[in-house]
N, C-alpha and C positions, 0 to 999 in steps of 0.2 A: 416131867415131874415137877411138883411144887409150883412156884410162881412162873416158871418158864412155859408151862403148858405142854402141848404135844410137840413132837419133833421128829426128825428123820435120823435113823441110826443104821450104820453099815452092818450088814450081816456077815460079810466076808471082807478080806483085804481088797482095797481098791487102789490101783497104782496111779501115780501122778500122770495127768493127761487123759485119763479115762473119763467117760461120761457116767456120772452117778444116776442122773435122771434125764429122761427125754419125754416131754409132755406137750401135747397139743392144747391150745387154750379152750376152756369151756365157752368163753366168749371173748371177742377182742374187737377193738375199734381203732381206726386211724385218726390221728389229729386232723383237724379240718384243713390245715395248710399242706397236708401230705396226701390227700385223696387223689390228686392228679398225678402223683409220682409212683404210687404203689398199688398193687392188686389188693382190693378190699377183702378178698378171701384168704390169700396166702401171705400178704404183706411183702411180697417180693417185687423188686423194681422191674419195670418193663418199658421199652421205648414206645410201643404202640398199645395203649390200653383201650379196651372196649368199654364205652360208657353206657350205663343204664339209660335206655331211651325214655323211660317214664320219669324217674326221679331226677335224672341228670346229675346225680351225686356220686354214686359208687362207680368204680372202674375196675376192670378185670383183665388179667393177663391172657385168658383164653375163654372159649365158650364153656369148657368143662368147669373151670373155676366159677363162672357165672351161674351155671346150673347148680353146682354144689352149694353156693351161697344162697341162691333162691330157695332151695329145698330146706336149708338149715334155718335161715332167719330172715332173708331179705325180701321174701314174698310179702310178709307182713310189714316190714320196715318201709318198703317202697310205697305201700298204700299210705302210711303215716306221713312220709316225707312229702308226697304229692299233695296231701291234704293241707299241710302247714306251709307250703311254699309261699314266699322265697326264704323263709326262716329255716335255719339249720341248728338243731339243739347242740348243746355242749357235748364233748366226747363222753363225759361221765354219765350224762342223762341217756345218751344213745347206748352206752354199754349196759346200763341197768335194764333198759328196754330189751336189748338183745338177749340178756340173760333170761328174760321172760319168754321171748319167742323161741329161744334155743331149747327150752324145756320140752317143747312139743316134739322135738326129734331126738333129744338126748336120752340116755338111759336114766332110770330113776335113781340109780346108785350115784351117778355123777351129780345130780342135783342135791342128793342127800349130803355128799361130800362138801358141796358149796355151803349148804345150810349149817354145817358143823364148824365152819370157819368163825374165828372170834370176831365180834363186832364192837366191843368196848363201849356200847351205848351208854351204860351207866356212868362212864367216866367223862363223857363229853360235856362241855359247858352248855348252858342254856342257849347261848348265842349260836353255837354250832348245831345244836338240835333244831333250832328254827331254820337255819340255812338248809339242813337236810330235809326238813319238812317242805320247804319251798321247792327244792329239787324233786322231791317225791311227787308233788303236784304236777310238775312238768313231765315227769315220766308217765304219770297216769294219763295226762292229756295226750301224750304220744301213743299210748297203748289203746286209747279209746277208738272204736271204729274198726279195729283189726279182729280177725277171726279168733285169735288166741289172747285177746287183751285182758279178759277177766280171770285168767288162770291164777290159782293161788300160788304165791311164791314163798310163803312162810310155812315151815313144817308143822306149825300148830294150826289145826283145822279151825280153831276158834278165832284165829287171827289171820285172815286171808291177806296175802301180800298185795292184792290189788288195792287194799285200803292204804291210806297215807302212812299209817304206822308200819304196815308190812313192808312197803317200799322204803321207808326210812331204815328198817333193819337191813334190807338189801344194800342200800347205799352205804350204811355204816360198815358192812362187811367189805365193800369195795375200798373204802378209804383205808382200811387196815391191812388189806391183802392184795390190792391191785399191783401188778407189775408194769413198769414202764418199759415198753419194747423199744429196742434200738436197732439201727441199721448196722452195716458192716463198719461204719466209721464211728460207731457208738453215739450217733445222734438220735435223740428220742423221736419216734415216729408214731407211737400209739400206746394204748393201754390194753392189758389182757388179764384174764382171771384164770389162774392155774391152781386148782384145788390141792393137788399133791405138792407142787412146788411151794405153795404158801405155808406148808408145815415147817419148812426149814427155818431154824432160829438164827438170830443175829450173833455175830462175833466180830470184835475188832481185829482178831487174828483168824480169819476164815480159812477153811481148807478147800473151798470151792468158789468158783465165780460163775456168774450167769452169762450165757452166750445165747444169741438168737440167730436162727436161720429162718428168715421170714418171720412168722409169728410162733414158730416152734421153739420151745424153751429147752435149753441144755444146762445142767449143772455139771461143770467140768472141774476135776480135781486139780489143785495147784500144788499139792503134795500128797504123799501116800497116806491113805486112811486105813487105820487098823480095824479089825473086827470089833464091834461094840462101840466104836467111836461115833459121836454125833456128827452129822453132816451140817456144816455151818456156812452161811453166806454173810455178806455185809449189807446192811440196809442203807448205809450212808457212804459218802465219799471218804475214804480212809486218809486222804491227803488233808482233810480239814482238821482243825484243832480239836483236841479231846473235849474241851468245853462246848464247842459247837456241835459235835456229835452227840454229846450228852443231852444238850438242850433239844436237839431235833428228835432224838429217840423218845424222850419224855413227852414231847408235844404231840408227836404223830403216832407213837406206838405204846405209850404209857408204861415204859420201864426205864430204869435208871442204871446204866452200866456202872457208874461210880458207886451207887448204893450197894450193888451186888458185891463189888470188890471190898467195900468197907465192911459189909456184913460177914463176908467169909473170913477176911483179915486174920486176926489173932486167934479166933475161936476154932479155926480149922486145924485138924490134926495133920501133922506132916507124916506121910507114910514111910517112916524110917525102915520098917521091916521089908517093905517091897523094894526099897532102894538096895538094901543089903543083899536081898535074894536075886536081884537082877544081874545076871552074868555079864552082859555087855558093859554095865557100869563097873563091875569089878575089873574087867579087862581094861577099861578106861583108867581106872585108878592105878593099875600097874604101869601102864605106859606113861602116865603122868610122872610117876616115880622115875622111870627110865629116862624120860626126856630131861628132867631136872638134874639127874645125876651127871649127865654130860655137861649141862649148862653150868652148874655150880662148880664142879671139879675142874673143868678145863679153863673156865674164865678166871677162877681163883689162882690156878697154878700156871697160867699161860705166861705171865711176865717172867716167872722163875725159870720156866722151861726155855724161853728164848735166851735168857741170860746165861744159864748154866750149860744147856745142851747145844745151842746154836751159836753161843759166844757173841750174843748181841749185847751192847751196853745197856745199862738200866734205863736211860732216857729213851733209847730206841725201842726197848722192850715195851715201855709204857705207851709209846705211840702205836706200836703194832697191836697192842691189846685193844685199841679202838676199832680195829678192822672188823671183828665179828659183828658188833651192833650195826656198823655201817652197811655191811653186807646183808644183814637181816632186813634193813629198811628197803633195800632194793628187791630182795626176794619176796618180801611181804606184798609189794606192789604188783608182783606177778602171780603169786599163789592165790590170792583172794579172787581176782577176776577169772582165773583159770577154773577154780572150783565152781564158782557161780555159773560160768558158761557151760560147764559140763552138765550141771543140774538142769539148766534151762533147756539143754538139748535132749533131756529125757534120761540121762544116766542116773541110776538110783543113788540116793544119798549115801547109802552104805558103801557102795563101790567107790564113790568120790572120797569119802572120809578115809577109807582104807588106803586108797591110792596116794592121797596127799601125805598121810602119816608114814607110809612106806618110803616115799621120797625123802621125808624129813629124817628118817633114821638110816636108811641105806646109803644116802649121799655122804653124810659125815663119816659113816663107817668106812666107806671106800677111801675117803680122804685120809683117815687115820691109818688105814692099811698102807696107803702110799707113803705116809711119814715113816712107818715102821720099816718098809722094804727099801725105801730110797736112801741113798747116801748123799744126795744133793741137799745140803742144808738150806739153800735158798728156796728150793721147791717146798720144803717143809714149812718155811716161814709163811708161805701163802696158802698152803693146803688146809691148815687148821682153821684160819678165819673163813675160808671158803666153805668148809664143812659145817661150821657153826652157823654161817649165814643160810645155807641150804636147810638147816634144821628149822628155820622159820616157817617152812611149809606146815609145821604143826599148827599154825594159826588156822589153816583150812582143814585140819584133821582133828587132832586132840581137842583144841580149845573151842571148836565149833560143835563138838559132839554132844556137849551137855544140853545145848539148846534143842538139838534133835530129839534127845531122849525125853525131855520134859520142859517145854518152854516156860511153864509156870514155875517150876522149881529149879530152873537152870542155875540160879545163883547159889542155891543150897547144894546142888550137885557139884558145882565147881569148888565150893568150900570143902566138901567131903573129900574129893580127890586131891585137893591141894594140901590137905593134912599130911597125906603120904608124899605128895610132891615136894613138900618143904623139908622132908627128912634128909635128902642128900646134902642139903646145906649144913645140916647139923652133924651127920655122921660121915658123909662122903668126902668132904674136904680134909678133915683130920685123918680119915682112913687112908687117903691117898698119900698124905705126908708120912704116915707110919710105914706104909709099904715102901715108899721111897727111901726112908732111913734104913730099912732092913734089906732091901734088894739093890739099892743104888741103880735102879733101872726105870727110866721113864716109860718104857714099853709095858712093863709089868704093873707099875703103880698107877699110871694114868690111862694108857690106851686099852689094855686088856679088859679092865672092868667096864669101860665105856662100850667097847665092842660087844661084850656079853649082853649088856642091857639093850643095846641097839638091836641085836639079832633076836634076842628073846622077846623084846617088845613087839617087833614086827610079827613074829610067829603068834604070840598071844592075841594081838589085836586082829590079825587077819582071820584067826580061828573063831574068836568069840566076840569081837566088836560088832556093833550094829548102829545104823542110823535110823532104825525104826523107833517110833514113839512108844514110850512106856504108858500103856493105858491103865490108869489107876482105878477108874470107874467110868461109868457111862457118861458122866457129866464133867470129866476132867477138862475136855476141850472147851466147853462152854464157860468154865470158870477161869479160863485163861484170858478172858477179855480184860 
């Protein structure tokens, strides 16, 4: 839609680790330095490759692969290479020529899909157009003398692709859509044209990665994709600086990720109604309230509890009050890698978030029950800090869930849930004091409300929480760049 052009959209839910797309190349070529290591037809490595006796260039893993290549494109290419020996054209020139020879055996619909790919010719500089014209002449020279050399490569009958202009259009499509094929170690070994795969748009937060088995292309999910969500890959190295990515994409693909973000900026309407209607977000809001009730009330009243109930002096109580945040530091160093490791092993994000949050609530609840039932004051001194420390598992549950629901609006979602999450600091602390004055019981005033919110929070979140992304529209993922 709009400036983004065409794209790929999921019809149904696709789980993390599944293949969205598997495609054979319309045409592919090995880099010159790799022809002695990989099969020219399948791009698979082989210890003993069979070399073409005539051209002495292409090598094959088997007689079957050689016969398939000969039928598809190499019968014509072999003639051309023998004619121009000992010179070997560049991979881009050979790839453009193979596209021509490939049309002889491919279905017409496949060629039509190639012709519909964007070429951005009008946006090229004059210098780049001259370079493409020089390459087009080299392609034409390679095609001459072959049985299928004069075939029209351009869909416009008035503009045959065997002309320099037609070949320039083919080369322009290659520049904008060619894929760099890599081996198992992610080392570039060649170039390929994938008409369907080329439709995938770029994102700096992609949901798929490119994987190659030989020259076969796979788009593999790195997270769950919801129905109606666009399939996105990255055209650049995501480890590079944003400024470098922006310059490269503008230079090579003629779009500006920074300009899109600026254009969307303040004029885009925030979908408040969808946020309110989203039940997992409402569940998240409730457990944010439950989480902070225990944090605010226990931390605020902990020194007083130590002093009055456990008969610890005020200075000792102040020192003991430092134990919960210290325990939290230790637990957070365990919770985050644990959650990430589970997700990497294929456990769904929803299961991981619910598991982490259940630990964050049930662990301190068990510690509080221990304080209530135990008559050992020394044990209670350590159980409360331990429980609050274990509540730090919320970092891998509650506080990560906003990003799962909508990476683009994660900050806004956190602000929304935190409105209710801050209320325990306003009403919970004085309410605990009021109950303490009227009941003179730490169990009723401090522990029972916390236990209620812990247990009810676990129930609500396990029933209604989710790590699935909220799809606001078909373009939400693309605007997250």
